[in-house]
C-alpha positions in Angstrom: -13.9 -4.8 26.1 -11.9 -1.4 26.4 -14.1 2.3 27.0 -12.0 4.3 26.2 -13.8 7.4 27.9 -14.4 5.3 31.5 -12.9 2.6 33.3 -12.0 -0.6 31.7 -14.8 -3.1 32.4 -15.0 -6.3 30.8 -11.5 -7.2 29.9 -12.0 -11.0 28.3 -12.5 -11.0 24.7 -14.0 -14.6 24.8 -16.9 -13.1 27.2 -20.5 -11.4 25.2 -20.4 -7.9 27.1 -22.9 -5.1 27.4 -21.3 -2.9 29.5 -20.7 -4.2 32.8 -22.8 -7.2 31.9 -20.5 -10.4 30.6 -22.1 -13.8 29.6 -20.9 -16.6 28.0 -21.7 -20.3 27.7 -20.0 -23.1 28.7 -19.4 -26.8 27.2 -22.7 -28.1 29.1 -24.4 -26.0 27.6 -23.7 -26.6 23.7 -24.0 -30.6 24.6 -27.1 -30.2 25.4 -28.3 -28.5 22.8 -26.8 -31.4 20.7 -28.2 -34.0 22.9 -25.1 -34.9 24.2 -25.3 -34.5 28.4 -26.3 -31.7 30.5 -24.7 -30.1 33.5 -24.1 -31.8 37.0 -26.3 -29.2 37.8 -29.0 -30.4 36.1 -28.5 -34.0 38.3 -28.2 -32.2 41.0 -31.0 -29.6 41.2 -33.3 -30.1 37.7 -31.2 -26.9 35.6 -31.8 -27.5 31.7 -28.7 -26.9 31.0 -29.7 -25.2 27.1 -31.9 -23.0 29.1 -29.4 -22.0 31.2 -27.8 -18.3 31.1 -24.2 -18.4 32.6 -23.3 -14.2 33.1 -22.4 -11.8 36.1 -23.4 -8.5 36.3 -19.8 -7.4 37.5 -16.5 -8.7 35.8 -14.3 -7.7 39.0 -13.2 -10.3 42.0 -11.4 -9.6 45.5 -9.8 -12.5 45.4 -7.2 -14.2 44.0 -7.6 -18.0 44.3 -4.6 -20.0 43.0 -7.2 -22.6 41.5 -9.6 -19.7 39.3 -9.1 -20.5 36.0 -9.4 -16.8 34.8 -6.6 -14.1 34.5 -6.2 -11.9 37.5 -5.4 -8.8 35.5 -8.8 -8.3 34.0 -10.3 -8.0 37.7 -7.8 -5.0 38.0 -9.6 -2.4 36.9 -11.4 0.3 40.0 -15.1 0.5 40.0 -15.0 4.0 40.7 -16.7 5.9 38.1 -18.5 3.1 36.1 -22.2 3.9 35.1 -23.9 1.5 36.4 -26.8 0.0 34.0 -30.6 -1.0 36.4 -31.4 -4.5 36.9 -33.6 -4.7 34.3 -31.2 -3.4 31.6 -28.9 -5.9 33.2 -31.4 -8.8 32.8 -32.4 -8.0 29.3 -28.2 -7.7 28.7 -28.6 -10.9 30.0 -31.2 -12.8 27.5 -30.4 -11.2 24.8 -26.7 -12.1 24.7 -27.5 -15.6 25.5 -29.8 -15.3 22.2 -26.9 -14.1 20.0 -24.5 -16.4 21.1 -26.6 -19.2 20.7 -28.6 -18.5 17.5 -25.8 -20.0 15.0 -27.2 -23.2 16.9 -30.5 -22.4 14.3 -31.2 -24.9 12.0 -28.4 -27.4 12.9 -29.2 -30.8 11.8 -28.3 -32.0 15.4 -30.1 -29.9 17.3 -34.1 -30.0 17.1 -35.9 -27.7 16.6 -38.3 -27.4 19.9 -34.9 -27.1 21.5 -33.2 -24.6 19.7 -36.5 -22.5 21.0 -36.3 -23.3 24.0 -33.0 -22.3 24.7 -33.7 -18.9 23.3 -36.3 -18.4 26.5 -34.1 -18.7 29.2 -35.8 -20.5 33.1 -32.4 -20.0 34.6 -29.1 -17.8 34.9 -26.5 -19.1 37.1 -24.6 -15.1 38.1 -21.0 -16.8 38.5 -19.3 -16.4 34.9 -16.6 -14.1 36.4 -15.9 -11.6 39.1 -18.0 -11.5 42.1 -21.5 -9.9 41.8 -22.2 -8.9 45.1 -19.4 -5.7 43.2 -22.8 -5.1 41.7 -24.4 -2.6 43.6 -28.3 -3.5 43.0 -27.9 -7.3 42.7 -30.7 -7.8 45.0 -32.7 -5.9 42.4 -31.5 -7.6 39.6 -32.3 -10.9 40.7 -35.8 -9.5 41.6 -36.1 -9.0 37.9 -35.3 -12.2 36.8 -37.4 -13.7 39.2 -40.4 -11.4 37.7 -39.5 -12.7 33.9 -40.0 -16.0 35.5 -36.2 -16.6 35.1 -34.6 -19.4 38.7 -31.3 -17.8 39.6 -28.7 -19.5 41.1 -25.9 -17.1 42.6 -22.5 -17.8 43.4 -20.7 -15.8 46.0 -17.2 -15.9 47.7 -19.2 -14.6 50.9 -16.7 -11.5 51.5 -20.1 -8.9 51.6 -22.5 -10.1 53.8 -24.5 -7.1 54.4 -25.1 -8.0 50.4 -26.2 -11.6 50.7 -28.3 -10.7 53.0 -30.7 -8.6 51.3 -30.4 -11.5 47.7 -32.7 -14.0 47.8 -31.9 -16.1 45.1 -33.5 -19.5 44.5 -29.9 -21.1 45.3 -27.7 -19.5 46.9 -23.7 -21.1 46.6 -21.2 -19.7 48.8 -17.7 -20.9 48.5 -16.2 -21.5 51.2 -12.4 -23.4 49.7 -10.6 -23.5 53.2 -11.5 -24.1 56.7 -9.3 -22.7 58.6 -6.4 -19.2 58.8 -3.5 -19.5 57.5 -5.1 -21.9 54.1 -8.0 -19.1 53.5 -5.0 -16.7 53.4 -2.8 -19.2 51.4 -5.4 -20.5 48.3 -7.5 -17.9 48.7 -6.0 -14.8 48.4 -7.8 -12.6 49.5 -7.1 -8.8 48.1 -9.0 -6.9 51.3 -8.4 -7.5 55.1 -11.3 -9.0 56.6 -12.1 -11.3 54.1 -12.2 -14.0 56.3 -14.1 -12.6 59.3 -16.5 -11.8 56.2 -17.3 -15.2 55.2 -17.5 -16.3 58.6 -20.2 -13.7 59.1 -22.0 -14.7 55.5 -22.0 -18.3 57.6 -24.2 -16.7 59.5 -26.1 -15.1 56.9 -26.9 -18.2 55.2 -28.2 -20.0 58.4 -30.5 -17.5 58.5 -32.4 -18.2 54.9 -35.9 -19.5 55.2 -37.0 -19.6 51.4 -33.5 -19.9 50.0 -31.8 -23.2 49.7 -28.6 -22.7 50.6 -25.2 -24.2 49.3 -21.9 -24.4 50.9 -19.5 -25.4 48.0 -15.5 -26.4 47.9 -13.2 -26.5 45.2 -11.1 -29.3 46.3 -7.3 -28.5 45.3 -4.6 -31.1 45.8 -1.9 -29.8 48.9 -3.4 -27.3 49.8 -7.2 -27.3 51.4 -8.3 -31.0 51.4 -7.7 -31.5 55.2 -9.5 -31.4 58.1 -12.6 -32.4 57.2 -14.3 -31.5 60.2 -13.5 -27.9 60.4 -15.6 -27.7 57.1 -18.3 -29.9 58.7 -18.7 -27.3 61.1 -18.2 -24.1 59.0 -20.6 -26.3 56.8 -22.7 -26.5 60.2 -23.1 -22.9 61.2 -24.4 -22.2 57.7 -27.8 -24.4 58.2 -26.5 -25.1 54.6 -29.2 -27.3 52.1 -26.6 -28.7 50.8 -22.6 -29.4 50.4 -20.7 -29.7 47.2 -17.4 -30.8 46.9 -16.2 -30.7 43.3 -12.4 -31.2 41.8 -9.7 -28.4 40.7 -9.3 -28.2 36.9 -6.0 -28.0 35.6 -7.5 -25.3 33.0 -6.8 -21.6 31.8 -5.0 -19.6 34.0 -5.0 -22.0 37.0 -2.2 -23.6 35.2 0.5 -21.2 35.6 -0.2 -21.2 39.6 -0.6 -25.4 39.5 0.9 -27.8 38.1 -1.6 -30.9 37.4 -0.9 -33.3 40.7 -2.9 -30.5 42.0 -6.0 -31.4 40.3 -7.7 -34.9 42.5 -9.4 -37.8 40.9 -13.0 -38.0 41.2 -12.3 -40.9 44.1 -10.3 -38.7 46.4 -13.5 -35.7 45.9 -16.1 -38.8 47.2 -13.9 -39.8 49.4 -13.1 -36.2 50.8 -16.8 -35.6 50.6 -17.7 -38.8 53.1 -15.2 -38.0 55.2 -17.1 -34.3 55.8 -20.3 -36.3 55.9 -19.0 -38.1 59.4 -19.4 -35.3 61.0 -22.6 -34.1 59.5 -25.1 -36.5 60.2 -28.6 -34.7 58.8 -27.0 -34.9 55.7 -27.5 -38.6 54.7 -27.9 -38.5 51.3 -24.5 -38.2 48.8 -25.0 -37.7 44.7 -21.7 -37.8 42.5 -21.3 -37.5 38.8 -17.7 -38.4 38.1 -17.5 -36.8 34.9 -17.5 -33.3 36.5 -15.6 -34.3 39.4 -18.4 -33.4 42.1 -20.2 -35.2 45.3 -22.6 -33.4 47.1 -23.9 -33.9 50.9 -28.0 -33.4 51.1 -30.2 -34.0 53.7 -32.9 -35.3 52.0 -32.8 -37.8 48.5 -34.8 -35.1 46.6 -32.7 -32.1 46.0 -34.3 -30.9 43.1 -35.9 -26.9 43.1 -39.8 -27.9 43.3 -40.9 -25.8 41.1 -38.2 -27.2 38.5 -39.8 -31.0 39.1 -41.4 -31.5 35.4 -44.8 -31.7 36.7 -44.3 -27.8 37.4 -46.5 -25.0 36.0 -43.0 -23.4 35.8 -42.3 -25.6 32.2 -45.6 -24.5 30.9 -45.4 -20.8 29.7 -45.1 -20.5 25.9 -41.1 -20.0 24.1 -40.1 -17.0 23.3 -41.2 -14.1 25.6 -40.7 -11.4 24.8 -40.1 -8.5 27.7 
């Protein structure tokens, strides 16, 4: 979306957007509607894919990761002059955009009526569509707004803004650690601003102080770039006192195909082997889960990894559908 009266805020026509808030469904949301499977986050954490909003409050990133499927040119605008919507407006836009995107599934013979009704009442938000969400100045308040609506929050950050993350208490906080040493970080992540590596290290200490928020260190594994020294990754996970360690294969899709070749995409067996190698240095993380279809593996301290309130016996699921705010 381009606004002639102000800065360009959402520059991807594939996103549905309201001002600086953008949303888009992933393939797993659509699969879940038609009964064709759920995202690995259901297996790992209990998220119902057809009830999950994938959104961002700002389509701008301060890193240029070589493996990113997005068009880096879309992140080039400046934030100076952006008229920020308040958290309630962003939450409203996120829910309405999700309903708009999925409205075409109403009456689809492959989608049961009750499943469609549930999809119209989202219960999760993944703040991870694009950009770096900590660039939105009211992110902590946005998370609180979603929680007030009984919507769980899964926040994904690159860790460049530890001061903001210290104030954020989502249901689950993911921090991307896509390199375990400064040289690999510079070559793989390509941060726009100086000090990004130091900020990431500071963020690990912020994670270690989180008591209520579940924390995840996540790594996108790229052959020939960052799949080395598993002990160094383990040291960073240990410093963060992360509840979970999630490792996922780079996928050769989107704009990343102009930066990397297909050989950069590891097989699931390679992902699992590297995850197990990291686990050798994390003796408390004795449990391992994997979803081969998504080329992802996870280390955890305990066998039960679902968010407690997402257990099927939880009162969380008893709210009537189609509640309006």
